[in-house]
Every structure is written in structure tokens, then in C-alpha cells.
C-alpha positions in Angstrom: 2.7 29.9 121.8 4.1 27.2 124.0 6.8 28.1 126.6 10.4 27.0 126.0 10.3 25.1 129.3 7.7 24.7 132.1 10.2 24.7 135.0 13.1 26.9 135.6 15.9 25.4 137.8 17.6 27.8 140.1 20.8 27.8 138.0 18.9 28.9 134.8 20.7 31.6 132.9 17.5 33.5 132.7 17.4 34.0 136.5 20.6 36.0 136.9 22.3 39.1 135.4 25.9 40.3 135.1 25.8 41.7 138.6 25.0 38.3 140.1 21.4 39.4 141.1 19.1 36.3 141.1 15.4 35.6 141.0 12.8 32.9 140.2 10.2 32.3 137.5 7.6 29.7 136.4 8.4 29.6 132.7 10.2 31.4 129.9 8.9 32.2 126.4 11.1 32.8 123.4 8.9 34.3 120.7 10.2 34.6 117.1 8.3 37.7 116.1 6.0 40.5 117.2 2.9 38.4 116.7 4.1 35.8 119.1 5.1 38.5 121.7 1.6 39.9 121.4 0.1 36.5 121.9 2.1 35.9 125.1 1.1 39.3 126.4 -2.6 38.6 125.7 -2.4 35.3 127.5 -0.5 36.9 130.5 -3.1 39.7 130.6 -6.0 37.2 130.7 -4.3 35.2 133.5 -3.0 38.3 135.4 0.5 36.8 135.0 3.5 39.1 135.6 6.0 39.3 132.7 9.7 40.2 132.9 11.4 41.1 129.7 14.8 39.5 129.2 17.6 40.6 126.9 21.2 39.4 126.8 21.7 39.4 130.6 24.5 42.0 130.6 22.6 44.4 132.9 23.9 45.1 136.4 20.7 46.3 138.2 18.5 43.2 138.1 16.0 44.6 135.7 15.8 41.4 133.6 15.7 39.2 136.6 12.1 38.1 137.6 10.6 37.8 141.0 8.0 35.2 140.0 5.7 35.0 137.0 6.9 34.5 133.4 9.9 35.6 131.4 9.7 36.8 127.8 13.1 36.6 126.2 13.8 38.6 123.0 16.8 36.5 122.1 15.2 35.2 118.9 14.3 38.7 117.6 17.6 39.1 115.8 17.0 40.2 112.2 19.0 43.2 111.0 18.3 45.2 107.8 21.0 47.9 107.1 20.0 50.9 105.0 21.7 54.2 104.2 21.9 56.1 107.4 19.8 53.7 109.4 19.3 50.0 110.4 16.1 48.2 111.3 16.7 45.5 113.9 15.0 43.1 116.2 15.3 43.9 119.9 17.4 40.8 120.5 20.2 41.7 118.1 23.5 42.1 119.9 25.4 45.4 119.5 28.5 43.6 118.1 26.3 42.0 115.4 24.7 45.3 114.5 28.2 46.8 114.1 29.4 43.9 112.0 26.3 44.2 109.7 26.9 48.0 109.3 30.7 47.8 108.6 30.6 46.7 104.9 28.7 49.9 104.1 31.2 52.0 106.1 28.6 52.9 108.7 28.5 52.3 112.5 26.1 52.7 115.4 27.4 55.4 117.6 26.3 54.4 121.2 29.2 52.4 122.7 28.2 50.8 126.0 30.9 48.8 127.8 29.3 45.5 126.9 29.1 44.8 123.1 27.3 41.6 124.0 24.3 43.6 125.1 21.0 43.4 123.2 19.8 46.5 121.3 16.4 46.3 123.0 18.1 46.2 126.4 20.2 49.3 125.7 17.2 51.1 124.5 15.2 50.2 127.6 17.9 51.6 129.8 18.9 54.5 127.5 22.5 53.3 127.6 25.4 55.5 126.4 29.0 54.6 126.9 32.4 56.0 126.0 31.4 57.9 122.8 28.6 59.8 124.6 30.9 62.8 125.0 30.1 63.5 121.3 27.1 61.4 120.5 25.1 61.5 123.6 22.8 58.6 124.8 20.9 56.0 122.9 17.7 58.2 122.8 19.4 60.5 120.2 19.8 57.6 117.8 16.4 55.9 117.9 14.2 56.8 114.9 11.3 54.4 115.3 10.1 51.6 117.6 7.6 48.8 117.5 6.3 48.2 121.1 3.9 45.6 122.5 1.8 46.8 125.4 0.8 44.7 128.4 -2.6 44.2 126.7 -1.0 42.7 123.6 -1.7 45.9 121.6 1.0 46.7 119.0 2.3 50.2 118.6 4.4 51.5 115.7 6.0 54.8 116.7 8.2 57.1 114.7 10.2 60.1 115.7 7.8 63.1 115.8 4.7 61.0 116.8 3.1 62.5 119.9 1.4 60.7 122.7 -2.4 60.0 122.3 -3.0 61.3 125.9 -1.7 64.0 128.1 1.5 63.3 130.0 2.8 65.0 133.1 6.0 67.0 133.0 9.0 66.3 135.3 12.1 68.4 135.3 15.4 66.9 134.1 18.6 66.9 136.1 21.4 69.3 135.0 23.7 66.4 134.1 24.3 65.6 130.4 23.0 62.1 130.9 20.1 60.6 132.9 18.2 57.3 132.9 16.5 57.4 136.2 12.7 57.1 136.1 10.5 58.0 133.1 11.3 60.6 130.5 8.5 63.1 130.9 9.3 66.4 129.0 7.2 69.1 127.4 6.0 68.3 123.8 7.9 65.0 123.9 7.6 62.2 121.3 5.7 59.1 122.2 8.6 56.7 121.6 10.7 58.6 124.1 8.4 57.4 126.9 9.5 53.8 126.3 13.2 54.6 125.9 14.7 54.3 129.3 11.5 52.8 130.9 13.3 49.6 131.7 10.6 47.3 130.3 7.9 48.5 132.7 5.7 50.2 130.1 5.9 48.0 127.0 8.0 45.4 125.3 10.3 46.8 122.6 10.4 44.2 119.8 11.9 46.2 116.9 13.9 49.4 116.5 15.1 51.7 113.7 18.3 53.3 114.7 20.6 55.9 113.1 23.8 54.8 111.5 26.8 57.2 111.2 29.3 57.3 108.3 32.7 56.1 109.4 35.1 59.0 109.7 38.0 59.0 107.2 40.5 59.2 110.0 40.6 58.8 113.8 43.3 59.8 116.2 43.2 57.6 119.3 45.4 57.5 122.3 45.9 56.4 125.9 47.6 59.3 127.7 49.3 58.6 131.0 50.0 61.1 133.8 52.1 60.9 136.9 49.2 62.3 139.1 45.5 62.6 139.2 45.8 66.4 139.3 47.6 66.6 136.0 45.0 64.3 134.4 42.1 66.4 135.6 43.7 69.6 134.4 44.1 68.0 131.0 40.5 66.9 130.8 39.3 70.5 131.4 41.8 71.8 128.8 40.8 69.2 126.2 37.0 69.5 126.4 36.8 72.0 123.6 39.0 70.0 121.1 37.0 69.9 117.8 36.0 66.4 116.8 36.8 64.8 120.2 34.3 62.0 120.7 35.8 60.1 123.6 37.3 61.4 126.9 37.6 58.5 129.4 39.4 58.2 132.8 41.2 55.5 134.7 42.6 56.1 138.2 45.7 54.7 139.7 43.9 51.7 141.2 42.4 50.9 137.9 45.8 50.9 136.3 47.2 48.7 139.1 44.3 46.2 138.5 45.2 46.0 134.8 49.0 45.7 135.2 49.0 41.9 135.5 47.2 41.8 132.2 48.9 44.7 130.4 52.6 44.7 131.0 53.2 47.8 128.9 51.5 50.3 131.3 54.2 52.7 132.4 55.5 52.1 136.0 55.1 55.8 137.0 51.6 56.2 135.5 49.0 57.1 138.2 46.1 58.1 135.9 45.2 57.7 132.3 42.9 59.6 129.9 41.7 57.8 126.8 41.0 60.1 123.8 39.5 59.6 120.4 39.2 62.4 117.8 37.6 62.5 114.4 40.2 64.2 112.2 39.3 66.5 109.3 41.1 66.4 106.0 44.4 68.3 106.1 44.4 68.4 109.9 47.7 67.5 111.6 46.2 65.8 114.6 49.5 64.2 115.7 51.4 67.4 116.1 48.5 69.1 117.7 48.3 66.3 120.3 52.0 66.3 120.9 51.8 70.0 121.8 48.8 69.3 124.1 50.6 66.5 125.8 53.8 68.5 126.4 51.8 71.4 127.8 49.8 69.0 130.0 52.9 67.3 131.3 51.8 63.9 130.1 54.2 61.0 130.3 56.3 60.4 127.1 55.4 56.7 127.3 51.7 57.4 126.3 50.3 55.3 123.6 48.8 56.3 120.2 47.0 54.3 117.6 48.6 53.7 114.2 46.0 51.3 112.9 42.5 50.0 113.3 43.9 47.1 115.3 45.5 49.5 117.7 42.3 51.4 118.2 40.5 48.2 119.0 43.2 47.3 121.4 42.7 50.6 123.2 38.9 50.1 123.3 39.4 46.7 124.9 41.9 48.3 127.3 39.3 50.7 128.5 36.6 48.0 128.8 39.1 45.7 130.6 38.7 47.6 133.9 35.0 46.6 134.6 35.9 43.1 133.3 38.8 42.9 135.7 36.7 44.1 138.6 34.0 41.5 137.8 36.7 38.8 137.5 38.1 39.7 140.9 34.6 39.7 142.4 34.0 36.1 141.0 37.4 34.8 142.1 37.2 36.1 145.7 33.4 35.5 146.1 32.8 39.2 146.6 29.9 41.4 145.6 30.9 44.8 144.2 29.1 48.0 144.9 29.2 50.3 141.9 28.0 53.9 141.2 26.2 55.2 138.1 25.8 58.8 139.2 26.5 61.8 137.0 26.7 65.5 137.9 26.8 68.7 135.9 30.1 69.2 134.0 31.1 72.1 136.3 30.8 69.8 139.3 33.0 67.1 137.9 36.0 67.6 140.1 33.8 68.1 143.1 32.1 64.7 142.7 35.5 63.0 142.2 36.7 64.7 145.4 33.7 63.4 147.3 34.4 59.8 146.1 38.1 60.0 146.8 37.9 61.4 150.3 35.2 59.0 151.5 36.7 55.9 149.9 40.3 56.6 151.1 38.9 56.8 154.6 36.4 53.9 154.5 37.8 51.5 151.9 41.5 52.2 151.3 42.8 49.9 148.6 39.4 48.4 148.0 38.0 50.6 145.2 38.6 51.8 141.7 37.2 54.8 139.8 36.9 55.0 136.1 34.6 56.0 133.3 33.1 58.8 131.3 34.9 61.9 132.8 33.9 63.9 129.7 30.3 63.7 130.9 31.1 64.1 134.6 29.9 60.5 134.9 32.5 58.3 136.7 32.0 54.8 138.1 33.2 54.2 141.6 33.4 50.5 142.3 33.9 49.4 145.9 35.1 45.8 146.6 33.9 44.9 150.1 35.6 41.8 151.6 32.9 40.8 154.1 29.1 41.0 154.5 29.7 43.8 157.1 31.8 45.8 154.6 29.1 45.3 152.0 26.5 46.9 154.2 28.8 49.8 154.8 29.5 50.1 151.1 25.8 50.2 150.3 25.2 52.9 152.8 28.1 54.9 151.4 26.6 54.6 147.9 23.4 56.1 149.2 25.4 59.1 150.5 27.1 59.4 147.2 23.7 59.4 145.4 22.5 62.2 147.7 25.6 64.3 147.0 25.2 63.8 143.2 21.5 64.9 143.4 22.5 67.9 145.6 24.9 69.0 142.8 22.1 68.8 140.2 22.9 65.4 139.0 21.2 62.0 138.6 21.3 58.7 140.5 21.5 56.7 137.2 23.2 57.9 134.1 23.2 54.8 131.9 22.5 51.5 133.6 19.0 52.2 134.9 17.8 51.4 138.5 16.3 48.0 137.9 15.5 46.1 141.1 18.8 46.5 142.9 18.8 50.3 142.9 15.1 51.2 142.8 15.2 52.8 146.2 17.5 55.6 144.8 14.5 56.9 142.7 13.1 58.7 145.8 16.4 60.5 146.3 16.1 62.3 143.0 12.3 62.7 142.7 9.6 63.8 145.1 6.8 61.5 146.0 4.5 63.7 143.8 6.8 63.1 140.8 7.0 59.4 141.5 3.2 59.3 141.7 3.1 61.0 138.2 5.3 58.2 136.8 3.0 55.6 138.5 0.0 57.2 136.9 1.6 56.8 133.5 2.4 53.2 134.2 -1.2 52.5 135.3 -2.4 54.1 132.0 -0.3 51.7 129.9 -0.1 48.7 132.2 -3.2 48.9 134.5 -2.6 45.4 136.0 1.1 46.1 136.7 2.2 43.1 134.8 5.4 44.4 133.1 8.6 44.5 135.0 7.1 44.1 138.4 9.6 45.2 141.1 11.7 47.2 138.6 11.9 51.0 139.3 9.0 50.9 141.7 8.3 48.7 144.8 
């Protein structure tokens, strides 16, 4: 097929991601089906032309940004076919469009990354998760089948239960509940699991069959405010075992302060917030149960609770407004944020938060926020350096945080992947021998190193 354009100006939207990471490329292809994707890959293979797969551009690690070569965008692979308990979709369908298509049948797709404008293929390639991962886990759990195009142009149709046609090495997993650093290499694994989380370096995902969940009859949702971090953390540990709890999210004092200009209703004395969402069984009095929990946990009386679907959507946007506000601040002030994506074992949750807090209060007081998936011991620390010198210090500090997370049994990437911006962190979690095992797998599937060059590996 012919390319969409033969020259890419430096301001092309294909040459940047949501983090501001930029690159360059010769041309971009926008195939309309798997046949055209395969044709592009056969041509690239014949010409030894590197290919970078591009989704919706919502990533924050530079994985979709090319360093030369061609871009293959999945933006036109947007068909959606909803069945009972599953949906079959093109890789370019946006998560919000998948949810819209599933809603009339009272179904929904469980993974809930911060950005609903992300493409399904992009979230599969990074094994994304999000706020509902406390109950539903990562994207991997919800993928039933994939259609993948290899670097040679060969088409693979893989279903859950299909095993690899060749022996794969085995690499131990971290002890955190989430991980998307490096290749998934486990004993007796399914073949499609190799491509999930591989960040477009092993094959191009063009189609996916994903599980849809039945909408619960009733949800109890709230934003619970506390006068101190300590009370909020105590509540988190107390509430982990609540039946049906599917969301347990955290906002620190700086996050609340960042949102106050946008959300006037935030209580003045709130210094931390926990967002909860529970699936309620028939006959269960969730409201009274939570009132008791809140009183015991010394939560503020001015906490919020949803009384309608509109309120629940308002709370979801409230949680997602924090990274949006950070990105807005970064753009307005011309800054470059430095964000963590580390996760640790549940029992080390408070330890990792203490590591963040002590170092950031000393090195960047008033220039950071901490928020995220506290139920999974997966918090995002965002540093906002004001100068190039501070950015260098922030980058070094993030490396130290990564080392601490790994030392606690955690991971250097829990949901965003490593891409090009963070690929150096791979060596903090894995030995050179383990990285060589991953490279051997890549060479088996992509012997010319055409796909995702510069992503994950140098």
C-alpha cells in the first residue's frame, strides 16, 4: 500500500507522545486491515526498514515515537463487534468507544487506565491496568485472543491456551501484583502472553478479543477525605479486605492542592483522599457499613458519596484530573515532569511511600505530587523540576527510587511500560543474562530488529 505521506514535518502528531518525547521518521502508513499491515511489513522486511507501531499517542514513555524509519499507525483498525461476555475489536479502537459499544448490552471492559482515549492495542502492548486493577488486575487477564503480524509479514491467530511453537526461557516475576517491565516469560505460558506487554517489539497487534463483564446492579462510590496521611494509610490497610471493593485510589495533600482551583468543593482541612468503589450485593446495606468504617477511620464528615451514575462519573474524572492537572502545569510553565511507575509488594506499600516522601521533601519540597493505585502498592510520584539542572537531579532520584522498589521485590514498570525514555531501568530489575534471554526471543521473532527499535533495548 502507499504511505499516507512521504515526508513527516517535525511538528507531525505522529512524532510525539503525551510525555512530550519526540522523534523523526521518513513516512507513515495507515493500513485499513490486517492484510495491508502484513503488506507493509513484507515491504519493510525486504528493505530492512525499521517500523514503529503507533497507537493513539497517549503513552508517556516514548514507545510509539520513532527514531527514523517508518511508522505504522493502527488508527484505522477501529471495528468493534460486541458479543455476550466478549468483544472483538481492531487494535485502533479507543477504550471510550469500546465502553460505549458495550454499554447497551449492560457490559463493560474492566481495565481502566487513566486515559480513555488510549487505543486498545496500545494498552495491550503495555499491559496497562488502572484504577480497577485492585479487583480486576491488568489487561493480560482480559485478553482472550489476538491477531498479530510478525516482522516478516506472517499472520498469527492466537487464542488463550495456545502454546508457543518453540521453547521459551523462564524469567522470575517480581513480587508486586503488577508488572510490565520486559517480556513475560513464565513456565507453561500461553503464546499470546508473550506479545502482551512487549511494547510493539515482537509483533504488531491488529485485532483482539477481550472479555466483557456484566455491569453490577449497584455500585457504592466515594471520595473519602482525611486530615492526615497517616489516617488515610491506616484506612487503606483496614479496607483492603472489604468484599466487592474494586477501587482503592490515593491522592496526597499536594494533589488536592493542585485540584482546588478546579474543584472548589474539596474540604479545606483535607490533607489526603482515598477513592473507593464497591460492587454491592443484593440486600447489602453498603451505606451504613461505610458510615461505620468512616467513623472508625476518623474520616472527615465532608467526604463525598455517589447517589447516581453521573456522580460516579464525576468522581472518576476527579481521580483522573490529577495527572491531567500535572500535564497542564507542565505545558503552561514549560517544564518536563519526571514520573514514577514503580510497584512493590503489598506489605511494602507504606515503606515505599516513606522513601518517596522523605527524599522528595528534602530534594524537591513543594514540587511534587503522589497519587495512584495504593490498593496495589503502585503509586505515581511526579516531580516538577523548574530548571534543566533540577531535571537532571530528578532523573537521578527516580533511578534511586527504582533501585529501592526492586530491592523491596517490586518492579520498575507496573503499567506504562519502559519505551525509549525508561529503557535503562530494565537493567535494574533484570540481570544481563535475563536480558540476553529476552533479546534471544526477539531475535527469534524479529531477526532483523525491525520492530520498535530503541524501545526496551538499546
